N, CA, C, O and the ligand as a Tripos MOL2 file, in Angstrom:
@<TRIPOS>MOLECULE
protein
  297   295    75     0     0
PROTEIN
NO_CHARGES

@<TRIPOS>ATOM
      1 N          -6.1370    1.3390  -13.9580 N.3       1 MET1
      2 CA         -4.8870    1.5840  -13.2240 C.3       1 MET1
      3 C          -4.8590    3.0220  -12.7050 C.2       1 MET1
      4 O          -5.1910    3.9680  -13.4190 O.2       1 MET1
      5 N          -4.4620    3.1530  -11.4690 N.am      2 ASN2
      6 CA         -4.3280    4.4820  -10.8770 C.3       2 ASN2
      7 C          -2.8530    4.8430  -10.7850 C.2       2 ASN2
      8 O          -2.0460    4.0680  -10.2720 O.2       2 ASN2
      9 N          -2.5120    6.0070  -11.2760 N.am      3 ALA3
     10 CA         -1.1360    6.4790  -11.1350 C.3       3 ALA3
     11 C          -0.9270    6.8730   -9.6760 C.2       3 ALA3
     12 O          -1.6820    7.6830   -9.1370 O.2       3 ALA3
     13 N           0.0860    6.3080   -9.0410 N.am      4 ILE4
     14 CA          0.3400    6.6230   -7.6370 C.3       4 ILE4
     15 C           1.6020    7.4510   -7.4740 C.2       4 ILE4
     16 O           1.9000    7.9100   -6.3710 O.2       4 ILE4
     17 N           2.3400    7.6480   -8.5390 N.am      5 GLY5
     18 CA          3.5380    8.4660   -8.4150 C.3       5 GLY5
     19 C           4.3080    8.4960   -9.7080 C.2       5 GLY5
     20 O           4.0490    7.7250  -10.6320 O.2       5 GLY5
     21 N           5.2580    9.4000   -9.7560 N.am      6 SER6
     22 CA          6.1160    9.4660  -10.9310 C.3       6 SER6
     23 C           7.5220    9.7940  -10.4590 C.2       6 SER6
     24 O           7.7210   10.2520   -9.3340 O.2       6 SER6
     25 N           8.4800    9.5600  -11.3160 N.am      7 PHE7
     26 CA          9.8650    9.8380  -10.9500 C.3       7 PHE7
     27 C          10.5990   10.3680  -12.1620 C.2       7 PHE7
     28 O          10.1430   10.2430  -13.2990 O.2       7 PHE7
     29 N          11.7500   10.9630  -11.8890 N.am      8 LYS8
     30 CA         12.5590   11.5350  -12.9630 C.3       8 LYS8
     31 C          13.9560   10.9400  -12.9240 C.2       8 LYS8
     32 O          14.5040   10.6660  -11.8560 O.2       8 LYS8
     33 N          14.5170   10.7460  -14.1000 N.am      9 ALA9
     34 CA         15.9140   10.3480  -14.2470 C.3       9 ALA9
     35 C          16.2780    9.1390  -13.3910 C.2       9 ALA9
     36 O          17.2770    9.1490  -12.6710 O.2       9 ALA9
     37 N          15.4560    8.1030  -13.4820 N.am     10 GLN10
     38 CA         15.7880    6.8360  -12.8430 C.3      10 GLN10
     39 C          16.3460    5.8900  -13.8900 C.2      10 GLN10
     40 O          16.0250    5.9960  -15.0740 O.2      10 GLN10
     41 N          17.1880    4.9590  -13.4420 N.am     11 LYS11
     42 CA         17.7540    4.0030  -14.3810 C.3      11 LYS11
     43 C          16.7080    2.9390  -14.7270 C.2      11 LYS11
     44 O          16.2480    2.1980  -13.8580 O.2      11 LYS11
     45 N          16.3520    2.8800  -15.9730 N.am     12 ALA12
     46 CA         15.3840    1.8890  -16.4370 C.3      12 ALA12
     47 C          16.0840    0.5390  -16.5760 C.2      12 ALA12
     48 O          17.3120    0.4790  -16.6430 O.2      12 ALA12
     49 N          15.3020   -0.5470  -16.6210 N.am     13 PRO13
     50 CA         15.9100   -1.8800  -16.8000 C.3      13 PRO13
     51 C          16.7960   -1.9710  -18.0390 C.2      13 PRO13
     52 O          17.7420   -2.7580  -18.0700 O.2      13 PRO13
     53 N          16.4960   -1.1730  -19.0540 N.am     14 GLY14
     54 CA         17.2990   -1.1940  -20.2740 C.3      14 GLY14
     55 C          18.5740   -0.3750  -20.1680 C.2      14 GLY14
     56 O          19.3920   -0.3770  -21.0880 O.2      14 GLY14
     57 N          18.7520    0.3360  -19.0380 N.am     15 GLY15
     58 CA         20.0010    1.0350  -18.7870 C.3      15 GLY15
     59 C          19.9740    2.5350  -19.0080 C.2      15 GLY15
     60 O          20.9340    3.2270  -18.6690 O.2      15 GLY15
     61 N          18.8940    3.0470  -19.5680 N.am     16 ARG16
     62 CA         18.8240    4.4850  -19.8080 C.3      16 ARG16
     63 C          18.2940    5.2080  -18.5780 C.2      16 ARG16
     64 O          17.5800    4.6280  -17.7610 O.2      16 ARG16
     65 N          18.6500    6.4710  -18.4590 N.am     17 LEU17
     66 CA         18.0910    7.3110  -17.4140 C.3      17 LEU17
     67 C          16.8520    7.9960  -17.9770 C.2      17 LEU17
     68 O          16.9420    8.8210  -18.8860 O.2      17 LEU17
     69 N          15.7170    7.6480  -17.4320 N.am     18 VAL18
     70 CA         14.4630    8.1620  -17.9890 C.3      18 VAL18
     71 C          13.4790    8.5030  -16.8770 C.2      18 VAL18
     72 O          13.6530    8.1020  -15.7260 O.2      18 VAL18
     73 N          12.4470    9.2480  -17.2420 N.am     19 ASP19
     74 CA         11.3350    9.5060  -16.3340 C.3      19 ASP19
     75 C          10.3540    8.3490  -16.4170 C.2      19 ASP19
     76 O          10.3470    7.5910  -17.3870 O.2      19 ASP19
     77 N           9.5260    8.2220  -15.3900 N.am     20 GLY20
     78 CA          8.5520    7.1340  -15.4280 C.3      20 GLY20
     79 C           7.3780    7.3940  -14.5170 C.2      20 GLY20
     80 O           7.3500    8.3630  -13.7570 O.2      20 GLY20
     81 N           6.4050    6.5030  -14.6130 N.am     21 VAL21
     82 CA          5.1820    6.6190  -13.8250 C.3      21 VAL21
     83 C           4.9030    5.2770  -13.1670 C.2      21 VAL21
     84 O           5.0890    4.2230  -13.7760 O.2      21 VAL21
     85 N           4.4540    5.3270  -11.9150 N.am     22 GLU22
     86 CA          4.0660    4.1120  -11.1900 C.3      22 GLU22
     87 C           2.5560    4.0250  -11.1070 C.2      22 GLU22
     88 O           1.8730    5.0200  -10.8660 O.2      22 GLU22
     89 N           2.0480    2.8300  -11.3080 N.am     23 TYR23
     90 CA          0.6090    2.5970  -11.2280 C.3      23 TYR23
     91 C           0.3230    1.5070  -10.2110 C.2      23 TYR23
     92 O           1.1490    0.6310   -9.9590 O.2      23 TYR23
     93 N          -0.8550    1.5820   -9.6400 N.am     24 GLU24
     94 CA         -1.2720    0.5080   -8.7470 C.3      24 GLU24
     95 C          -2.7410    0.2180   -8.9770 C.2      24 GLU24
     96 O          -3.5410    1.1210   -9.2230 O.2      24 GLU24
     97 N          -3.0810   -1.0540   -8.8950 N.am     25 ASP25
     98 CA         -4.4610   -1.4310   -9.1320 C.3      25 ASP25
     99 C          -4.8000   -2.6460   -8.2600 C.2      25 ASP25
    100 O          -3.9220   -3.4520   -7.9510 O.2      25 ASP25
    101 N          -6.0410   -2.7730   -7.8740 N.am     26 ARG26
    102 CA         -6.5000   -3.9380   -7.1200 C.3      26 ARG26
    103 C          -7.7440   -4.4720   -7.7970 C.2      26 ARG26
    104 O          -8.6370   -3.7100   -8.1670 O.2      26 ARG26
    105 N          -7.8000   -5.7690   -7.9550 N.am     27 ASP27
    106 CA         -9.0470   -6.3120   -8.4950 C.3      27 ASP27
    107 C          -9.8650   -6.9000   -7.3590 C.2      27 ASP27
    108 O          -9.4630   -6.8210   -6.1980 O.2      27 ASP27
    109 N         -11.0140   -7.4920   -7.6840 N.am     28 GLU28
    110 CA        -11.9480   -7.9170   -6.6390 C.3      28 GLU28
    111 C         -11.4220   -9.0930   -5.8330 C.2      28 GLU28
    112 O         -11.9680   -9.4030   -4.7740 O.2      28 GLU28
    113 N         -10.3780   -9.7510   -6.3090 N.am     29 GLU29
    114 CA         -9.7920  -10.8440   -5.5350 C.3      29 GLU29
    115 C          -8.6640  -10.3490   -4.6290 C.2      29 GLU29
    116 O          -7.9100  -11.1500   -4.0780 O.2      29 GLU29
    117 N          -8.5510   -9.0380   -4.4780 N.am     30 CYS30
    118 CA         -7.5380   -8.4310   -3.6280 C.3      30 CYS30
    119 C          -6.1240   -8.6810   -4.1500 C.2      30 CYS30
    120 O          -5.1670   -8.6870   -3.3760 O.2      30 CYS30
    121 N          -5.9970   -8.8810   -5.4220 N.am     31 VAL31
    122 CA         -4.6780   -8.9950   -6.0130 C.3      31 VAL31
    123 C          -4.1900   -7.5910   -6.3270 C.2      31 VAL31
    124 O          -4.8730   -6.8060   -6.9840 O.2      31 VAL31
    125 N          -2.9980   -7.2970   -5.8420 N.am     32 VAL32
    126 CA         -2.4340   -5.9740   -6.0720 C.3      32 VAL32
    127 C          -1.5270   -6.0340   -7.2900 C.2      32 VAL32
    128 O          -0.6590   -6.9020   -7.3860 O.2      32 VAL32
    129 N          -1.7260   -5.1300   -8.1970 N.am     33 THR33
    130 CA         -0.8510   -5.0140   -9.3470 C.3      33 THR33
    131 C          -0.0970   -3.6990   -9.2570 C.2      33 THR33
    132 O          -0.6990   -2.6340   -9.1190 O.2      33 THR33
    133 N           1.2080   -3.7820   -9.3360 N.am     34 GLN34
    134 CA          2.0160   -2.5720   -9.3830 C.3      34 GLN34
    135 C           2.7560   -2.5690  -10.7030 C.2      34 GLN34
    136 O           3.3750   -3.5620  -11.0860 O.2      34 GLN34
    137 N           2.6890   -1.4750  -11.3760 N.am     35 GLU35
    138 CA          3.3050   -1.3960  -12.6820 C.3      35 GLU35
    139 C           4.1190   -0.1140  -12.7710 C.2      35 GLU35
    140 O           3.6710    0.9570  -12.3610 O.2      35 GLU35
    141 N           5.3110   -0.2440  -13.3090 N.am     36 ILE36
    142 CA          6.1400    0.9260  -13.5480 C.3      36 ILE36
    143 C           6.3800    1.0150  -15.0500 C.2      36 ILE36
    144 O           6.8460    0.0660  -15.6800 O.2      36 ILE36
    145 N           6.0570    2.1570  -15.6000 N.am     37 VAL37
    146 CA          6.2640    2.3670  -17.0310 C.3      37 VAL37
    147 C           7.3280    3.4470  -17.1910 C.2      37 VAL37
    148 O           7.1520    4.5820  -16.7480 O.2      37 VAL37
    149 N           8.4170    3.0800  -17.8220 N.am     38 TYR38
    150 CA          9.5310    4.0030  -18.0190 C.3      38 TYR38
    151 C           9.3630    4.7520  -19.3340 C.2      38 TYR38
    152 O           8.7200    4.2620  -20.2630 O.2      38 TYR38
    153 N           9.9420    5.9340  -19.4010 N.am     39 GLY39
    154 CA          9.8010    6.7870  -20.5760 C.3      39 GLY39
    155 C          10.3180    6.1600  -21.8530 C.2      39 GLY39
    156 O           9.8400    6.4850  -22.9400 O.2      39 GLY39
    157 N          11.2870    5.2660  -21.7400 N.am     40 CYS40
    158 CA         11.8620    4.6450  -22.9340 C.3      40 CYS40
    159 C          11.0400    3.4570  -23.4070 C.2      40 CYS40
    160 O          11.2700    2.9290  -24.4960 O.2      40 CYS40
    161 N          10.0700    3.0320  -22.5790 N.am     41 GLY41
    162 CA          9.2310    1.9050  -22.9890 C.3      41 GLY41
    163 C           9.4380    0.6540  -22.1520 C.2      41 GLY41
    164 O           8.6740   -0.3020  -22.2850 O.2      41 GLY41
    165 N          10.4540    0.6340  -21.2900 N.am     42 CYS42
    166 CA         10.6260   -0.4880  -20.3740 C.3      42 CYS42
    167 C           9.4400   -0.5440  -19.4130 C.2      42 CYS42
    168 O           8.8380    0.4800  -19.0900 O.2      42 CYS42
    169 N           9.1130   -1.7620  -18.9620 N.am     43 GLN43
    170 CA          8.0130   -1.9300  -18.0280 C.3      43 GLN43
    171 C           8.3680   -2.9260  -16.9500 C.2      43 GLN43
    172 O           9.0500   -3.9190  -17.2050 O.2      43 GLN43
    173 N           7.9080   -2.6600  -15.7560 N.am     44 SER44
    174 CA          8.0430   -3.5930  -14.6490 C.3      44 SER44
    175 C           6.6560   -3.8320  -14.0830 C.2      44 SER44
    176 O           5.9740   -2.8940  -13.6680 O.2      44 SER44
    177 N           6.2390   -5.0960  -14.0700 N.am     45 ILE45
    178 CA          4.8850   -5.4250  -13.6240 C.3      45 ILE45
    179 C           4.9760   -6.4350  -12.5000 C.2      45 ILE45
    180 O           5.6030   -7.4850  -12.6430 O.2      45 ILE45
    181 N           4.3470   -6.1120  -11.3800 N.am     46 GLN46
    182 CA          4.3730   -7.0010  -10.2270 C.3      46 GLN46
    183 C           2.9590   -7.2730   -9.7570 C.2      46 GLN46
    184 O           2.1630   -6.3520   -9.5730 O.2      46 GLN46
    185 N           2.6540   -8.5540   -9.5650 N.am     47 HIS47
    186 CA          1.3520   -8.9450   -9.0330 C.3      47 HIS47
    187 C           1.5710   -9.5420   -7.6530 C.2      47 HIS47
    188 O           2.4450  -10.3860   -7.4550 O.2      47 HIS47
    189 N           0.7710   -9.0960   -6.7110 N.am     48 GLU48
    190 CA          0.8580   -9.6560   -5.3670 C.3      48 GLU48
    191 C          -0.4740  -10.3080   -5.0430 C.2      48 GLU48
    192 O          -1.5170   -9.6540   -5.0480 O.2      48 GLU48
    193 N          -0.4260  -11.6130   -4.7600 N.am     49 TYR49
    194 CA         -1.6600  -12.3520   -4.4960 C.3      49 TYR49
    195 C          -1.9390  -12.3940   -3.0050 C.2      49 TYR49
    196 O          -1.0590  -12.1280   -2.1870 O.2      49 TYR49
    197 N          -3.1740  -12.7310   -2.6600 N.am     50 HIS50
    198 CA         -3.5490  -12.6350   -1.2410 C.3      50 HIS50
    199 C          -2.8480  -13.6620   -0.3720 C.2      50 HIS50
    200 O          -2.8160  -13.5030    0.8490 O.2      50 HIS50
    201 N          -2.2800  -14.7170   -0.9580 N.am     51 ASP51
    202 CA         -1.5170  -15.6610   -0.1400 C.3      51 ASP51
    203 C          -0.0630  -15.2200    0.0330 C.2      51 ASP51
    204 O           0.7360  -15.9340    0.6400 O.2      51 ASP51
    205 N           0.2730  -14.0670   -0.4890 N.am     52 GLY52
    206 CA          1.6250  -13.5480   -0.3040 C.3      52 GLY52
    207 C           2.5610  -13.8160   -1.4680 C.2      52 GLY52
    208 O           3.6820  -13.3090   -1.5010 O.2      52 GLY52
    209 N           2.1030  -14.6100   -2.4210 N.am     53 THR53
    210 CA          2.9190  -14.8990   -3.5890 C.3      53 THR53
    211 C           3.0390  -13.6400   -4.4560 C.2      53 THR53
    212 O           2.0790  -12.8920   -4.6400 O.2      53 THR53
    213 N           4.2250  -13.4400   -4.9690 N.am     54 VAL54
    214 CA          4.4690  -12.2760   -5.8120 C.3      54 VAL54
    215 C           5.0370  -12.7550   -7.1460 C.2      54 VAL54
    216 O           5.9560  -13.5730   -7.1750 O.2      54 VAL54
    217 N           4.4990  -12.2530   -8.2290 N.am     55 SER55
    218 CA          5.1060  -12.5270   -9.5250 C.3      55 SER55
    219 C           5.6340  -11.2100  -10.0980 C.2      55 SER55
    220 O           5.0080  -10.1600   -9.9580 O.2      55 SER55
    221 N           6.7760  -11.2880  -10.7320 N.am     56 ARG56
    222 CA          7.4360  -10.0820  -11.2010 C.3      56 ARG56
    223 C           7.8880  -10.3000  -12.6380 C.2      56 ARG56
    224 O           8.4080  -11.3610  -12.9830 O.2      56 ARG56
    225 N           7.6910   -9.3180  -13.4430 N.am     57 ARG57
    226 CA          8.0470   -9.4160  -14.8560 C.3      57 ARG57
    227 C           8.6110   -8.0690  -15.2870 C.2      57 ARG57
    228 O           7.9670   -7.0330  -15.1230 O.2      57 ARG57
    229 N           9.7940   -8.0940  -15.8260 N.am     58 ILE58
    230 CA         10.4190   -6.8640  -16.2990 C.3      58 ILE58
    231 C          10.6860   -7.0150  -17.7900 C.2      58 ILE58
    232 O          11.3590   -7.9480  -18.2270 O.2      58 ILE58
    233 N          10.1510   -6.0900  -18.5490 N.am     59 VAL59
    234 CA         10.2650   -6.1460  -20.0070 C.3      59 VAL59
    235 C          10.9960   -4.9040  -20.4860 C.2      59 VAL59
    236 O          10.6100   -3.7770  -20.1720 O.2      59 VAL59
    237 N          12.0420   -5.1230  -21.2430 N.am     60 ARG60
    238 CA         12.8100   -4.0170  -21.7900 C.3      60 ARG60
    239 C          12.0560   -3.3600  -22.9420 C.2      60 ARG60
    240 O          11.1360   -3.9420  -23.5170 O.2      60 ARG60
    241 N          12.4720   -2.1210  -23.2690 N.am     61 HIS61
    242 CA         11.7400   -1.3410  -24.2730 C.3      61 HIS61
    243 C          11.7120   -2.0080  -25.6510 C.2      61 HIS61
    244 O          10.8440   -1.6870  -26.4630 O.2      61 HIS61
    245 N          12.6260   -2.9140  -25.9290 N.am     62 ASP62
    246 CA         12.5920   -3.6050  -27.2240 C.3      62 ASP62
    247 C          11.7550   -4.8800  -27.1720 C.2      62 ASP62
    248 O          11.6830   -5.6260  -28.1490 O.2      62 ASP62
    249 N          11.1150   -5.1270  -26.0090 N.am     63 GLY63
    250 CA         10.2130   -6.2630  -25.9010 C.3      63 GLY63
    251 C          10.8420   -7.4980  -25.2760 C.2      63 GLY63
    252 O          10.1570   -8.4910  -25.0330 O.2      63 GLY63
    253 N          12.1500   -7.4400  -25.0140 N.am     64 ARG64
    254 CA         12.8140   -8.5900  -24.4200 C.3      64 ARG64
    255 C          12.4750   -8.7030  -22.9260 C.2      64 ARG64
    256 O          12.5310   -7.7170  -22.1910 O.2      64 ARG64
    257 N          12.1270   -9.9050  -22.4970 N.am     65 VAL65
    258 CA         11.7980  -10.1310  -21.0940 C.3      65 VAL65
    259 C          13.0980  -10.3560  -20.3250 C.2      65 VAL65
    260 O          13.8310  -11.3090  -20.5890 O.2      65 VAL65
    261 N          13.3720   -9.4710  -19.3760 N.am     66 LEU66
    262 CA         14.6110   -9.5660  -18.6000 C.3      66 LEU66
    263 C          14.4180  -10.3980  -17.3410 C.2      66 LEU66
    264 O          15.3000  -11.1620  -16.9490 O.2      66 LEU66
    265 N          13.2600  -10.2440  -16.7130 N.am     67 VAL67
    266 CA         12.9630  -10.9910  -15.4890 C.3      67 VAL67
    267 C          11.5440  -11.5050  -15.5950 C.2      67 VAL67
    268 O          10.6390  -10.7620  -15.9730 O.2      67 VAL67
    269 N          11.3430  -12.7660  -15.2660 N.am     68 ASP68
    270 CA          9.9990  -13.3330  -15.2090 C.3      68 ASP68
    271 C          10.0460  -14.3660  -14.1020 C.2      68 ASP68
    272 O          10.4270  -15.5140  -14.3300 O.2      68 ASP68
    273 N           9.6610  -13.9610  -12.9110 N.am     69 GLU69
    274 CA          9.8600  -14.8400  -11.7780 C.3      69 GLU69
    275 C           8.6680  -14.8180  -10.8350 C.2      69 GLU69
    276 O           7.8190  -13.9270  -10.8680 O.2      69 GLU69
    277 N           8.6490  -15.8310  -10.0060 N.am     70 MET70
    278 CA          7.5840  -16.0240   -9.0430 C.3      70 MET70
    279 C           8.2530  -16.1600   -7.6840 C.2      70 MET70
    280 O           9.1580  -16.9770   -7.5120 O.2      70 MET70
    281 N           7.8150  -15.3640   -6.7240 N.am     71 LEU71
    282 CA          8.3840  -15.4230   -5.3780 C.3      71 LEU71
    283 C           7.2950  -15.9000   -4.4320 C.2      71 LEU71
    284 O           6.2700  -15.2400   -4.2580 O.2      71 LEU71
    285 N           7.5350  -17.0740   -3.8160 N.am     72 TRP72
    286 CA          6.5330  -17.6080   -2.9010 C.3      72 TRP72
    287 C           6.7480  -17.0670   -1.4920 C.2      72 TRP72
    288 O           7.8750  -16.8350   -1.0550 O.2      72 TRP72
    289 N           5.6570  -16.8820   -0.8150 N.am     73 ALA73
    290 CA          5.7260  -16.4130    0.5680 C.3      73 ALA73
    291 C           6.4130  -17.4720    1.4230 C.2      73 ALA73
    292 O           6.2530  -18.6720    1.2000 O.2      73 ALA73
    293 N           7.1720  -17.0090    2.3970 N.am     74 GLU74
    294 CA          7.8780  -17.9400    3.2940 C.3      74 GLU74
    295 C           6.8680  -18.6440    4.1950 C.2      74 GLU74
    296 O           7.2500  -19.4680    5.0250 O.2      74 GLU74
    297 ZN         14.1690    1.1110  -21.6820 Zn       75 ZN75
@<TRIPOS>BOND
     1     1     2 1
     2     2     3 1
     3     3     4 2
     4     3     5 am
     5     5     6 1
     6     6     7 1
     7     7     8 2
     8     7     9 am
     9     9    10 1
    10    10    11 1
    11    11    12 2
    12    11    13 am
    13    13    14 1
    14    14    15 1
    15    15    16 2
    16    15    17 am
    17    17    18 1
    18    18    19 1
    19    19    20 2
    20    19    21 am
    21    21    22 1
    22    22    23 1
    23    23    24 2
    24    23    25 am
    25    25    26 1
    26    26    27 1
    27    27    28 2
    28    27    29 am
    29    29    30 1
    30    30    31 1
    31    31    32 2
    32    31    33 am
    33    33    34 1
    34    34    35 1
    35    35    36 2
    36    35    37 am
    37    37    38 1
    38    38    39 1
    39    39    40 2
    40    39    41 am
    41    41    42 1
    42    42    43 1
    43    43    44 2
    44    43    45 am
    45    45    46 1
    46    46    47 1
    47    47    48 2
    48    47    49 am
    49    49    50 1
    50    50    51 1
    51    51    52 2
    52    51    53 am
    53    53    54 1
    54    54    55 1
    55    55    56 2
    56    55    57 am
    57    57    58 1
    58    58    59 1
    59    59    60 2
    60    59    61 am
    61    61    62 1
    62    62    63 1
    63    63    64 2
    64    63    65 am
    65    65    66 1
    66    66    67 1
    67    67    68 2
    68    67    69 am
    69    69    70 1
    70    70    71 1
    71    71    72 2
    72    71    73 am
    73    73    74 1
    74    74    75 1
    75    75    76 2
    76    75    77 am
    77    77    78 1
    78    78    79 1
    79    79    80 2
    80    79    81 am
    81    81    82 1
    82    82    83 1
    83    83    84 2
    84    83    85 am
    85    85    86 1
    86    86    87 1
    87    87    88 2
    88    87    89 am
    89    89    90 1
    90    90    91 1
    91    91    92 2
    92    91    93 am
    93    93    94 1
    94    94    95 1
    95    95    96 2
    96    95    97 am
    97    97    98 1
    98    98    99 1
    99    99   100 2
   100    99   101 am
   101   101   102 1
   102   102   103 1
   103   103   104 2
   104   103   105 am
   105   105   106 1
   106   106   107 1
   107   107   108 2
   108   107   109 am
   109   109   110 1
   110   110   111 1
   111   111   112 2
   112   111   113 am
   113   113   114 1
   114   114   115 1
   115   115   116 2
   116   115   117 am
   117   117   118 1
   118   118   119 1
   119   119   120 2
   120   119   121 am
   121   121   122 1
   122   122   123 1
   123   123   124 2
   124   123   125 am
   125   125   126 1
   126   126   127 1
   127   127   128 2
   128   127   129 am
   129   129   130 1
   130   130   131 1
   131   131   132 2
   132   131   133 am
   133   133   134 1
   134   134   135 1
   135   135   136 2
   136   135   137 am
   137   137   138 1
   138   138   139 1
   139   139   140 2
   140   139   141 am
   141   141   142 1
   142   142   143 1
   143   143   144 2
   144   143   145 am
   145   145   146 1
   146   146   147 1
   147   147   148 2
   148   147   149 am
   149   149   150 1
   150   150   151 1
   151   151   152 2
   152   151   153 am
   153   153   154 1
   154   154   155 1
   155   155   156 2
   156   155   157 am
   157   157   158 1
   158   158   159 1
   159   159   160 2
   160   159   161 am
   161   161   162 1
   162   162   163 1
   163   163   164 2
   164   163   165 am
   165   165   166 1
   166   166   167 1
   167   167   168 2
   168   167   169 am
   169   169   170 1
   170   170   171 1
   171   171   172 2
   172   171   173 am
   173   173   174 1
   174   174   175 1
   175   175   176 2
   176   175   177 am
   177   177   178 1
   178   178   179 1
   179   179   180 2
   180   179   181 am
   181   181   182 1
   182   182   183 1
   183   183   184 2
   184   183   185 am
   185   185   186 1
   186   186   187 1
   187   187   188 2
   188   187   189 am
   189   189   190 1
   190   190   191 1
   191   191   192 2
   192   191   193 am
   193   193   194 1
   194   194   195 1
   195   195   196 2
   196   195   197 am
   197   197   198 1
   198   198   199 1
   199   199   200 2
   200   199   201 am
   201   201   202 1
   202   202   203 1
   203   203   204 2
   204   203   205 am
   205   205   206 1
   206   206   207 1
   207   207   208 2
   208   207   209 am
   209   209   210 1
   210   210   211 1
   211   211   212 2
   212   211   213 am
   213   213   214 1
   214   214   215 1
   215   215   216 2
   216   215   217 am
   217   217   218 1
   218   218   219 1
   219   219   220 2
   220   219   221 am
   221   221   222 1
   222   222   223 1
   223   223   224 2
   224   223   225 am
   225   225   226 1
   226   226   227 1
   227   227   228 2
   228   227   229 am
   229   229   230 1
   230   230   231 1
   231   231   232 2
   232   231   233 am
   233   233   234 1
   234   234   235 1
   235   235   236 2
   236   235   237 am
   237   237   238 1
   238   238   239 1
   239   239   240 2
   240   239   241 am
   241   241   242 1
   242   242   243 1
   243   243   244 2
   244   243   245 am
   245   245   246 1
   246   246   247 1
   247   247   248 2
   248   247   249 am
   249   249   250 1
   250   250   251 1
   251   251   252 2
   252   251   253 am
   253   253   254 1
   254   254   255 1
   255   255   256 2
   256   255   257 am
   257   257   258 1
   258   258   259 1
   259   259   260 2
   260   259   261 am
   261   261   262 1
   262   262   263 1
   263   263   264 2
   264   263   265 am
   265   265   266 1
   266   266   267 1
   267   267   268 2
   268   267   269 am
   269   269   270 1
   270   270   271 1
   271   271   272 2
   272   271   273 am
   273   273   274 1
   274   274   275 1
   275   275   276 2
   276   275   277 am
   277   277   278 1
   278   278   279 1
   279   279   280 2
   280   279   281 am
   281   281   282 1
   282   282   283 1
   283   283   284 2
   284   283   285 am
   285   285   286 1
   286   286   287 1
   287   287   288 2
   288   287   289 am
   289   289   290 1
   290   290   291 1
   291   291   292 2
   292   291   293 am
   293   293   294 1
   294   294   295 1
   295   295   296 2
@<TRIPOS>SUBSTRUCTURE
     1 MET1         2 RESIDUE 1 A MET
     2 ASN2         6 RESIDUE 1 A ASN
     3 ALA3        10 RESIDUE 1 A ALA
     4 ILE4        14 RESIDUE 1 A ILE
     5 GLY5        18 RESIDUE 1 A GLY
     6 SER6        22 RESIDUE 1 A SER
     7 PHE7        26 RESIDUE 1 A PHE
     8 LYS8        30 RESIDUE 1 A LYS
     9 ALA9        34 RESIDUE 1 A ALA
    10 GLN10       38 RESIDUE 1 A GLN
    11 LYS11       42 RESIDUE 1 A LYS
    12 ALA12       46 RESIDUE 1 A ALA
    13 PRO13       50 RESIDUE 1 A PRO
    14 GLY14       54 RESIDUE 1 A GLY
    15 GLY15       58 RESIDUE 1 A GLY
    16 ARG16       62 RESIDUE 1 A ARG
    17 LEU17       66 RESIDUE 1 A LEU
    18 VAL18       70 RESIDUE 1 A VAL
    19 ASP19       74 RESIDUE 1 A ASP
    20 GLY20       78 RESIDUE 1 A GLY
    21 VAL21       82 RESIDUE 1 A VAL
    22 GLU22       86 RESIDUE 1 A GLU
    23 TYR23       90 RESIDUE 1 A TYR
    24 GLU24       94 RESIDUE 1 A GLU
    25 ASP25       98 RESIDUE 1 A ASP
    26 ARG26      102 RESIDUE 1 A ARG
    27 ASP27      106 RESIDUE 1 A ASP
    28 GLU28      110 RESIDUE 1 A GLU
    29 GLU29      114 RESIDUE 1 A GLU
    30 CYS30      118 RESIDUE 1 A CYS
    31 VAL31      122 RESIDUE 1 A VAL
    32 VAL32      126 RESIDUE 1 A VAL
    33 THR33      130 RESIDUE 1 A THR
    34 GLN34      134 RESIDUE 1 A GLN
    35 GLU35      138 RESIDUE 1 A GLU
    36 ILE36      142 RESIDUE 1 A ILE
    37 VAL37      146 RESIDUE 1 A VAL
    38 TYR38      150 RESIDUE 1 A TYR
    39 GLY39      154 RESIDUE 1 A GLY
    40 CYS40      158 RESIDUE 1 A CYS
    41 GLY41      162 RESIDUE 1 A GLY
    42 CYS42      166 RESIDUE 1 A CYS
    43 GLN43      170 RESIDUE 1 A GLN
    44 SER44      174 RESIDUE 1 A SER
    45 ILE45      178 RESIDUE 1 A ILE
    46 GLN46      182 RESIDUE 1 A GLN
    47 HIS47      186 RESIDUE 1 A HIS
    48 GLU48      190 RESIDUE 1 A GLU
    49 TYR49      194 RESIDUE 1 A TYR
    50 HIS50      198 RESIDUE 1 A HIS
    51 ASP51      202 RESIDUE 1 A ASP
    52 GLY52      206 RESIDUE 1 A GLY
    53 THR53      210 RESIDUE 1 A THR
    54 VAL54      214 RESIDUE 1 A VAL
    55 SER55      218 RESIDUE 1 A SER
    56 ARG56      222 RESIDUE 1 A ARG
    57 ARG57      226 RESIDUE 1 A ARG
    58 ILE58      230 RESIDUE 1 A ILE
    59 VAL59      234 RESIDUE 1 A VAL
    60 ARG60      238 RESIDUE 1 A ARG
    61 HIS61      242 RESIDUE 1 A HIS
    62 ASP62      246 RESIDUE 1 A ASP
    63 GLY63      250 RESIDUE 1 A GLY
    64 ARG64      254 RESIDUE 1 A ARG
    65 VAL65      258 RESIDUE 1 A VAL
    66 LEU66      262 RESIDUE 1 A LEU
    67 VAL67      266 RESIDUE 1 A VAL
    68 ASP68      270 RESIDUE 1 A ASP
    69 GLU69      274 RESIDUE 1 A GLU
    70 MET70      278 RESIDUE 1 A MET
    71 LEU71      282 RESIDUE 1 A LEU
    72 TRP72      286 RESIDUE 1 A TRP
    73 ALA73      290 RESIDUE 1 A ALA
    74 GLU74      294 RESIDUE 1 A GLU
    75 ZN75       297 GROUP 0 **** ****
């Protein structure tokens, strides 16, 4: 994973204002993975597939999954 940016004092999915880091990665199938890791431990992970489908998963710092969804390309 390559860190592509960081931010300060953003509202994490768990509701706290924390700093965080954004990562981006591509594998050989051209699937893009974007991951945001918040200072409190919350995580947001998004996979974008070459057909345009996007899957998104947001996990709170206590491990509870808040969002787990699949968005199909129009
Ligand atoms: Zn959190």
